[in-house]
N, C-alpha and C positions, 0 to 999 in steps of 0.2 A: 618606377619610383612612387607610384600611387599608394603603396602600402606603408610608407614611412610614417611612423607615429600613429598608425591606425590600430584600434583595439577591436577585437571581436566582442560583441555584446550578446549576452544571452537573454532572450525574452523569458523572464521568470514566470509569467502567466502561462505561456505555452509549456515551459518545463514542468510546471506544477500539474498541468493537465496530463502530460505524459506520465509523470510519477504517480498520479492518482489512478490512471488507467492500469498501470502495473500493479498498484496496491489492490485494486479491485479484482484483477485477474488472480492474484495470489490468494486473496480471501476466498474467491469462488472455488479455486482448486482445493483449498483446505476444507471448504464446506462439502464438496462433492461426496466423499465417503460417508459423511454424517447425514446427508440427505437420505441416503438409502437406509441407514440405521434408524433414522427418525420414523420410518414407516413400519418398523418392527416393534410391536408393543413392548416386548421384554427389554428392548434396547433404546426406546425412545427418550426416556428420562435422561439417561447418560449422554445420549447424542445431543439433546438440547442443552445440557450443561456444558458440553464441549463447544457447542456453537456459541454459547454466551461468552465463553473465554475468548474465542476467536473474534467475536464482535467487539468486545471491550478492547482487545489489543489493536484491532483495526481502527477503532475510533480514536484511540490515543495516537496512533501513527498518523492518522488524517490531520489531527490538530498540529502535530509537529511539522508535517509537510506544509500545512497552510502558514505556519509561523516562520518557515525558512525564508531568509532574506537574500541568500546567495546560492549560487549553483553548487558550491562545495557543501553547504549545509544540507541541501536537498539530496545531493549525491551520497552523503554520509548515511542518510536514512535508507537508501536503496538496499543494502545488504539485509536489512530487517525483513524484506519481502520474501527472502528465501526460507525463513523460519516458519 
């Protein structure tokens, strides 16, 4: 009966660290094909423009993750990592 009226609490700091790690992994995966194109002179400008779009979206997601105050808010941002 030790569990009566006990709530599971989520450590939001640790949850945010996990979410940011997933965000970084997603960003790095998106950068991978562009890293190769950036070394090809004819494709480097377009690759850098695409990288800038990814960086801007990642920065916005980082701000939203930092602002999340509940696990549900943080979890709602996670599908964005697949894009």
